[in-house]
C-alpha positions as CSV (number, residue, x, y, z in Angstrom):
1,X,109.6,0.6,26.3
2,X,110.0,-3.2,25.7
3,X,107.3,-5.8,25.0
4,X,107.7,-7.1,28.6
5,X,106.7,-3.7,30.0
6,X,103.8,-3.3,27.6
7,X,102.5,-6.7,28.5
8,X,102.6,-5.9,32.2
9,X,100.9,-2.6,31.7
10,X,98.2,-4.2,29.5
11,X,97.7,-6.9,32.1
12,X,97.5,-4.4,35.0
13,X,95.7,-1.5,33.4
14,X,93.8,-2.6,30.3
15,X,92.4,-6.2,30.6
16,X,94.0,-9.1,32.5
17,X,92.0,-11.8,30.7
18,X,92.7,-10.5,27.2
19,X,96.4,-10.2,28.1
20,X,96.5,-13.8,29.2
21,X,94.7,-15.1,26.2
22,X,96.9,-13.3,23.7
23,X,100.0,-14.4,25.6
24,X,98.9,-18.1,25.4
25,X,98.4,-17.7,21.7
26,X,101.9,-16.3,21.3
27,X,100.7,-12.9,20.0
28,X,103.4,-10.3,19.7
29,X,103.1,-6.5,20.1
30,X,102.0,-4.6,17.0
31,X,104.0,-1.6,16.1
32,X,103.3,-0.5,12.5
33,X,101.2,-1.3,9.4
34,X,101.0,-0.8,5.7
35,X,98.7,-2.3,3.2
36,X,97.9,-6.0,4.2
37,X,100.9,-6.1,6.5
38,X,101.2,-5.5,10.3
39,X,104.7,-5.4,11.7
40,X,105.4,-6.4,15.3
41,X,107.8,-4.6,17.7
42,X,110.2,-7.5,17.1
43,X,110.1,-6.8,13.3
44,X,107.9,-9.8,12.4
45,X,105.6,-9.3,9.4
46,X,101.9,-10.5,9.8
47,X,99.4,-10.8,7.0
48,X,96.2,-9.2,8.2
49,X,93.1,-11.2,7.2
50,X,91.2,-10.2,10.3
51,X,90.6,-6.8,11.8
52,X,86.9,-7.6,12.2
53,X,86.0,-6.2,8.8
54,X,87.7,-2.8,9.2
55,X,90.6,-3.0,6.7
56,X,89.1,-3.5,3.2
57,X,91.4,-0.7,2.1
58,X,94.3,-2.2,3.9
59,X,96.3,-0.3,6.5
60,X,97.3,3.3,6.1
61,X,95.9,3.8,2.6
62,X,97.6,7.0,1.4
63,X,94.5,8.7,0.2
64,X,92.8,8.3,3.6
65,X,96.0,9.1,5.6
66,X,96.7,12.2,3.6
67,X,93.1,13.5,4.0
68,X,93.1,12.9,7.8
69,X,96.6,14.3,8.3
70,X,95.8,17.5,6.4
71,X,92.6,17.9,8.3
72,X,94.2,17.3,11.7
73,X,96.9,19.9,11.0
74,X,94.3,22.4,9.9
75,X,91.2,21.8,12.1
76,X,90.7,18.4,13.8
77,X,87.7,19.0,16.1
78,X,84.7,21.3,15.8
79,X,83.3,23.8,18.2
80,X,79.7,23.0,17.3
81,X,79.1,26.8,17.5
82,X,79.6,27.2,13.7
83,X,78.8,25.1,10.6
84,X,81.5,22.6,9.8
85,X,81.9,22.2,6.0
86,X,84.0,19.0,6.0
87,X,81.2,17.2,7.9
88,X,78.6,18.6,5.4
89,X,80.6,17.4,2.4
90,X,81.2,14.0,3.9
91,X,77.5,13.6,4.6
92,X,76.7,14.5,1.0
93,X,79.3,12.1,-0.3
94,X,77.9,9.2,1.9
95,X,74.3,10.0,1.0
96,X,75.3,9.9,-2.7
97,X,76.4,6.3,-2.5
98,X,73.7,5.2,-0.1
99,X,70.5,3.5,-1.4
100,X,68.2,6.1,-3.0
101,X,66.2,8.4,-0.7
102,X,68.5,8.1,2.3
103,X,69.5,11.8,2.4
104,X,70.3,12.6,6.1
105,X,73.5,11.4,7.8
106,X,74.5,11.6,11.4
107,X,78.1,10.6,12.0
108,X,79.0,8.7,15.1
109,X,82.2,7.4,16.7
110,X,81.4,3.7,16.1
111,X,79.1,1.2,14.5
112,X,77.3,0.5,17.8
113,X,76.6,4.2,18.3
114,X,75.1,4.2,14.8
115,X,72.8,1.4,15.9
116,X,71.8,3.3,19.0
117,X,70.8,6.2,16.9
118,X,68.9,4.0,14.5
119,X,66.9,2.7,17.4
120,X,66.2,6.2,18.6
121,X,65.0,7.2,15.1
122,X,62.6,4.3,15.2
123,X,61.3,5.3,18.6
124,X,61.0,9.0,17.5
125,X,58.7,7.7,14.7
126,X,56.5,5.6,16.9
127,X,58.2,2.2,16.6
128,X,59.0,1.1,20.1
129,X,59.1,-2.6,19.4
130,X,62.3,-4.2,17.9
131,X,62.4,-7.4,16.0
132,X,66.0,-8.7,15.6
133,X,67.6,-11.9,14.4
134,X,69.1,-14.8,16.5
135,X,72.9,-14.8,16.2
136,X,72.8,-11.2,15.0
137,X,75.4,-8.7,16.3
138,X,74.9,-5.0,16.5
139,X,77.4,-3.9,19.2
140,X,77.6,-3.9,23.0
141,X,76.1,-0.7,24.2
142,X,72.9,-1.2,26.1
143,X,70.4,-0.5,23.2
144,X,72.4,-2.4,20.6
145,X,73.0,-5.2,23.1
146,X,69.3,-5.5,23.6
147,X,69.0,-6.6,20.0
148,X,72.1,-8.9,20.1
149,X,71.4,-12.4,19.1
150,X,73.5,-14.2,21.8
151,X,71.9,-14.5,25.2
152,X,75.3,-14.9,26.9
153,X,76.2,-11.2,26.1
154,X,72.7,-9.9,27.1
155,X,72.1,-11.7,30.4
156,X,74.8,-10.1,32.6
157,X,73.3,-6.7,31.9
158,X,69.6,-7.3,32.0
159,X,67.1,-5.7,32.2
160,X,67.8,-4.2,28.8
161,X,65.4,-2.5,26.4
162,X,61.9,-4.0,26.6
163,X,59.8,-5.2,23.7
164,X,62.7,-6.8,21.8
165,X,61.8,-10.0,20.0
166,X,64.4,-12.4,18.5
167,X,63.5,-14.5,15.5
168,X,65.5,-17.1,13.4
169,X,67.7,-15.4,10.8
170,X,66.7,-16.2,7.2
171,X,63.1,-17.1,8.0
172,X,60.7,-14.5,6.7
173,X,57.6,-16.3,8.2
174,X,59.1,-15.7,11.7
175,X,59.4,-12.0,10.9
176,X,55.8,-11.9,9.7
177,X,54.5,-13.6,12.8
178,X,56.4,-11.2,15.0
179,X,55.2,-8.2,13.1
180,X,51.6,-9.4,13.3
181,X,51.8,-10.0,17.1
182,X,51.9,-6.3,18.2
183,X,52.1,-2.7,17.5
184,X,54.3,-1.3,14.6
185,X,57.9,-2.2,15.0
186,X,61.5,-1.8,13.8
187,X,63.1,-4.8,12.1
188,X,66.9,-4.8,12.7
189,X,68.8,-7.2,10.4
190,X,72.2,-7.7,8.7
191,X,72.4,-8.7,5.1
192,X,74.9,-11.4,6.0
193,X,75.6,-12.2,9.7
194,X,79.3,-11.6,10.4
195,X,79.6,-12.3,14.1
196,X,76.9,-14.9,13.6
197,X,79.3,-17.0,11.6
198,X,79.2,-15.6,8.0
199,X,75.7,-16.7,7.5
200,X,73.9,-15.6,4.4
201,X,70.1,-15.8,4.3
202,X,68.2,-17.6,1.5
203,X,67.7,-15.7,-1.8
204,X,64.7,-13.3,-1.5
205,X,64.8,-13.0,2.3
206,X,65.7,-9.3,2.5
207,X,63.2,-8.4,-0.2
208,X,60.5,-10.4,1.6
209,X,61.3,-8.7,4.9
210,X,61.1,-5.3,3.1
211,X,57.6,-6.3,1.8
212,X,56.5,-7.4,5.3
213,X,57.7,-4.1,6.9
214,X,55.7,-2.1,4.3
215,X,52.6,-4.3,4.9
216,X,52.7,-3.9,8.7
217,X,53.9,-0.3,9.0
218,X,57.3,-1.3,10.3
219,X,60.7,0.3,9.7
220,X,63.5,-1.7,8.2
221,X,66.9,-1.0,9.9
222,X,69.7,-2.5,7.8
223,X,72.9,-3.0,9.8
224,X,75.7,-2.7,7.2
225,X,78.4,-1.8,9.8
226,X,80.4,-4.9,8.8
227,X,78.9,-5.7,5.3
228,X,78.7,-2.3,3.7
229,X,81.0,-0.2,1.4
230,X,82.2,-3.2,-0.6
231,X,83.1,-5.9,1.9
232,X,80.6,-8.3,0.2
233,X,81.6,-7.4,-3.4
234,X,78.7,-4.9,-3.7
235,X,78.6,-1.5,-2.3
236,X,75.8,-2.6,0.1
237,X,74.8,-6.1,1.2
238,X,71.1,-5.3,0.5
239,X,71.9,-4.1,-3.0
240,X,71.6,-7.5,-4.9
241,X,67.9,-7.8,-4.0
242,X,67.1,-4.1,-4.7
243,X,66.2,-3.5,-1.1
244,X,66.2,0.1,0.2
245,X,66.0,0.2,4.0
246,X,64.4,3.0,6.1
247,X,67.6,3.3,8.1
248,X,71.1,2.3,7.0
249,X,73.8,1.8,9.7
250,X,77.4,2.1,8.6
251,X,80.9,1.8,10.2
252,X,84.2,-0.1,10.1
253,X,85.3,0.5,6.5
254,X,83.8,4.0,6.6
255,X,87.0,5.3,8.3
256,X,89.3,3.6,5.8
257,X,91.2,1.7,8.5
258,X,92.6,5.0,9.6
259,X,90.1,6.8,11.8
260,X,87.1,5.4,13.8
261,X,83.7,6.6,12.5
262,X,80.2,5.3,12.0
263,X,77.0,6.7,10.6
264,X,73.3,6.5,10.7
265,X,71.7,7.3,7.3
266,X,67.9,7.8,6.8
267,X,65.1,9.6,5.0
268,X,64.1,13.2,5.4
269,X,60.7,12.1,6.8
270,X,62.2,9.8,9.5
271,X,64.8,12.4,10.4
272,X,62.1,15.0,10.8
273,X,62.0,15.0,14.6
274,X,65.8,15.6,14.7
275,X,65.5,18.4,12.2
276,X,62.8,20.1,14.3
277,X,64.9,19.7,17.5
278,X,68.6,19.5,16.5
279,X,69.5,18.8,20.1
280,X,67.4,15.7,20.4
281,X,70.5,13.7,19.7
282,X,74.1,15.0,19.8
283,X,77.7,13.9,20.2
284,X,80.7,15.9,21.2
285,X,83.1,13.9,19.1
286,X,80.8,12.2,16.6
287,X,81.2,13.7,13.1
288,X,84.5,15.5,13.9
289,X,86.2,17.2,11.0
290,X,89.0,14.6,11.2
291,X,86.5,11.8,11.0
292,X,84.7,13.5,8.1
293,X,88.0,13.8,6.3
294,X,88.5,10.0,6.8
295,X,85.1,9.4,5.3
296,X,85.9,11.5,2.2
297,X,89.2,9.8,1.8
298,X,87.7,6.3,2.2
299,X,84.9,6.9,-0.3
300,X,87.5,8.4,-2.8
301,X,89.8,5.4,-2.4
302,X,87.0,2.9,-2.8
303,X,85.9,4.6,-6.0
304,X,89.4,5.3,-7.5
305,X,90.8,1.9,-6.7
306,X,87.6,0.1,-7.8
307,X,87.7,-1.8,-4.5
308,X,84.1,-3.1,-4.7
309,X,84.8,-5.0,-7.9
310,X,88.2,-6.1,-6.5
311,X,86.5,-7.5,-3.4
312,X,84.1,-9.5,-5.6
313,X,86.8,-10.9,-7.8
314,X,89.3,-11.6,-5.0
315,X,86.6,-13.0,-2.7
316,X,85.5,-15.6,-5.3
317,X,89.1,-16.6,-5.9
318,X,89.9,-17.0,-2.2
319,X,86.7,-18.9,-1.6
320,X,87.6,-21.5,-4.2
321,X,91.2,-21.8,-3.1
322,X,90.2,-22.2,0.6
323,X,87.5,-24.8,-0.2
324,X,90.1,-26.8,-2.2
325,X,92.6,-26.7,0.7
326,X,90.0,-27.6,3.3
327,X,88.7,-30.5,1.1
328,X,92.3,-31.7,0.7
329,X,93.5,-31.4,4.3
330,X,90.6,-30.9,6.7
331,X,87.4,-32.5,5.5
332,X,87.1,-34.4,8.8
333,X,87.3,-31.3,11.0
334,X,85.6,-28.6,8.8
335,X,81.8,-28.6,8.3
336,X,81.6,-25.9,5.7
337,X,83.5,-23.0,4.0
338,X,81.1,-20.2,3.0
339,X,81.4,-16.6,2.1
340,X,80.5,-13.6,0.0
341,X,83.0,-11.2,-1.3
342,X,85.8,-10.7,1.2
343,X,83.9,-12.1,4.2
344,X,84.7,-15.8,4.5
345,X,83.9,-18.2,7.3
346,X,85.4,-21.6,7.9
347,X,83.0,-23.6,10.2
348,X,84.9,-26.3,12.3
349,X,83.4,-29.2,14.1
350,X,84.1,-27.6,17.5
351,X,85.0,-24.2,18.9
352,X,88.3,-25.7,20.1
353,X,89.2,-26.8,16.6
354,X,88.5,-23.3,15.3
355,X,90.6,-21.7,18.1
356,X,93.4,-24.2,17.2
357,X,93.3,-23.2,13.6
358,X,93.4,-19.5,14.5
359,X,96.5,-20.2,16.7
360,X,98.3,-22.2,14.0
361,X,97.6,-19.4,11.5
362,X,99.0,-16.9,14.0
363,X,102.2,-19.0,14.2
364,X,102.5,-18.6,10.4
365,X,102.0,-14.9,10.8
366,X,98.4,-14.7,9.5
367,X,95.9,-12.7,11.5
368,X,92.3,-13.8,11.5
369,X,89.1,-12.9,13.5
370,X,87.3,-14.7,16.3
371,X,83.6,-15.0,15.7
372,X,81.7,-13.8,18.7
373,X,78.3,-15.4,18.2
374,X,79.5,-18.6,16.5
375,X,82.7,-19.7,18.2
376,X,83.2,-22.7,15.8
377,X,83.7,-20.3,12.9
378,X,87.1,-18.9,11.9
379,X,86.5,-15.7,10.0
380,X,88.6,-14.1,7.2
381,X,88.0,-10.5,6.2
382,X,91.2,-9.6,4.2
383,X,91.8,-6.4,2.4
384,X,90.8,-6.0,-1.3
385,X,94.3,-4.7,-1.9
386,X,96.0,-8.1,-1.3
387,X,98.8,-9.0,-3.8
388,X,99.1,-12.4,-5.5
389,X,102.0,-13.2,-3.2
390,X,99.9,-12.4,-0.1
391,X,97.1,-14.7,-1.4
392,X,99.7,-17.5,-1.7
393,X,100.9,-16.8,1.8
394,X,97.4,-17.1,3.2
395,X,96.5,-20.3,1.3
396,X,99.9,-22.0,2.1
397,X,99.5,-21.1,5.8
398,X,95.9,-22.3,5.9
399,X,96.8,-25.6,4.3
400,X,99.5,-26.2,6.9
401,X,97.1,-25.2,9.7
402,X,94.4,-27.5,8.4
403,X,96.7,-30.5,8.3
404,X,97.7,-30.1,11.9
405,X,94.2,-29.4,13.2
406,X,92.8,-32.3,11.3
407,X,95.4,-34.7,12.6
408,X,94.7,-33.6,16.2
409,X,91.0,-33.8,15.7
410,X,91.1,-37.3,14.4
411,X,92.9,-38.4,17.6
412,X,90.0,-37.5,19.8
413,X,88.1,-40.3,21.5
414,X,84.5,-41.1,20.7
415,X,82.1,-39.6,23.2
416,X,79.5,-37.0,23.9
417,X,82.0,-34.1,24.6
418,X,84.0,-33.8,21.4
419,X,85.5,-30.5,22.5
420,X,87.0,-32.0,25.7
421,X,88.4,-35.0,23.8
422,X,89.7,-32.7,21.0
423,X,91.5,-30.5,23.6
424,X,93.2,-33.6,25.0
425,X,94.4,-34.6,21.5
426,X,95.6,-31.1,20.9
427,X,97.6,-31.0,24.1
428,X,99.7,-34.0,23.0
429,X,99.9,-32.9,19.4
């Protein structure tokens, strides 16, 4: 089957709008992957610095692949009529690296399912209000969507969960006011907002929120789906401030870039209602033996390859290199380059400029991520396994893209709608 057939089938049976957008960007058809590289059906090699935070271990890490393949050949799915040892061992392994006291693990198929269960744990323990952050992102199922920080994603599906309050991210006083305004609540927050534009709160924010939750009898739900397991250069994003949440939500890296899996991790006390009634929450495919094998392989690879430390070192190196290139070639079009570990955001003056930079990087075979709740931010979440040559590839491509985008941006006419004027400049660039 050729690319033309695949494109038609994608357009007619998957998503017409997505097919059109990828076609306009000149995106090819991915066929295989290894390490930091994705290979198209035409044989073109792409450097993957996107993947929405999934591929910290790169693609097809042999430790994870071997674990999953062996499990699939032996026993991929569970009957749920007998105890499944692989799931038990994976839960123990995840609990062992989680913040202290988080002993119970429920595996899900995705990060958003983990968020859903976290909200159910809060409700089962009497916290029916939710306080979430503006620009936050927790998934698009209805419960998680209720806490999403972008109204444009919530409004088409309202009414959603009641009693959800959104407060500015990074402002503990706003959390205090919301907690004081009603019955005990659950506070759902990310250590660093990924889809919100790689936004890091002020120092001490998470510790202060933890303190406020304790004072007001609230539960702290930490969404580490995108930030956890080394992405930020620490095992957990809440780790630098010594914060232990009541509920930890995990995903993305947990499957090692090989198998989809998420997890909700909490204390024995909060998990009590689910221990009393084990059918209070269930999932046919969540926590399959194959997914559990991926978890075991991922945690082993993170430990054996020292990927958390590598993410911290490589992230600092990339952040400095990217800032230098932006200052040299795109100071007029980029507002800020920020990041922590291997989550880096480049904030452009307009969403159109960010999209143009993403397109120019794609032409140079570098894959990046669109930022859902902050469209002016181009996001880089590369693997911790990048080689020196791949770092040079990224930096060289970014410099070229920045030069072109900056040239087009400076052609725009002065006026209230910079995006429209920029688009016109781009069309003749």
